[in-house]
N, C-alpha and C positions, 0 to 999 in steps of 0.2 A: 707518258709513263703509265704502266699498269703492271701490277704484280700481285699475285694471290698468296696470302699467308694464312694457312688454315682455312677458315670460313670467311675471311676478310679480304676484300679486294682494295688495294691501295692504288690511287690514280690521281692524275693531275686534272683539275677542272677550273673553269671560270664561272663565278657565280654572279657577276655583274656589279659587286660592291667591293670585294676583297681581292680582286685580280685572279690570276691563274695560280692556284695553290694546291697543296697536298690534301687530298680527301680520302675517305674510306667508306666502304659499304660492307656491312655484315650480312652475308647471304642467309644466315640462320634465322635472323629476326627482321630482315629488310630495313634496318636502320642505316642512315647515311649521315656523315658528319665531316666537318673540316678538321683535319688532324693538326695542321699548323698554318699560321699566317706568317710565313717566313719574311716576306717583304711586306711588313705591316701596313695597314691602310688599304688604299686602292691599287697599290703597285703589285706587280706580278713576279713571283719567284721562279716560275717555270720549272718546277721540280722534275727531275728525271729527263730533262731535255736531251742530255747526252748519255747519261748513265743511270742504271738502276740495278742493284744486285742485292740479294738476300744472303746474309751470313748469319746462321743460327736464327735468333729472334730479331736481328737488327737489319733494317733496310738501309743501304748506303745509296746515295744519289747526289747528283749535282743540283745546285739551286742558287738563286740570286737573292740577296737580302737587301738590296738597295744601296749598299755602301761598300761591300767587299768583292763585287764581281761574282761570277759563277764559280763557286767553290764546292768542296766536298762536305756533305751533310749526312746525318744519320737519324734514324727513328727507331727506337727500341719498342717493338710491338708488345713486349711483355709488361712494360710499365708506362707506355704512351709518352715517353719523353723524346724530344727532338732537339738536336744541337748541331752547330757547325763543328765539324771534326777538325778542319784545318783551313787557314787562309794561305794557301800555297803560293799564290802570286800576291804578296802582301800589299795592302792598300786597296785602291778601287779597281785594280786590274783583275781580269778573270784568268783562272788557270784552266777552265773548261775540263775538269777531270772526266776521263772516260770518253772523250769526244770521238776518238778513233779506236780505242781498245780498252777492254776491262776483262780481267780473268781472275778467278779464284783458284789458288793452288794450296791445298790443305786449308790452313786458317789464315793465309795471307792473301790480301787483295792487291793485285797489280793493275795499274791503269796509266794511261798516257795523259799528259797535260800539255797544254800549248805554252 
């Protein structure tokens, strides 16, 4: 995953202690930080493995939180909040949103799930 929003690059990275998670790098001041530890602890959420798309100020992506499978997540770049949008395949199964297709039409995001 990598997507540029203004001067900030959002990407997936592994730091050796918190797994593969969502990170950001501000090109204007060279600062880098972990945006969210979605699969808390040493587990990996693999954000944006199948899908990543920017809609306005919000980045939509798939991620794994350790209990709900790979589901649809969002990060609002204007206020730095991150949340699971939906548990499409409820329970521990994965819906893998955007695995084969994602498209934005107007203000509606369409994506395929398994």
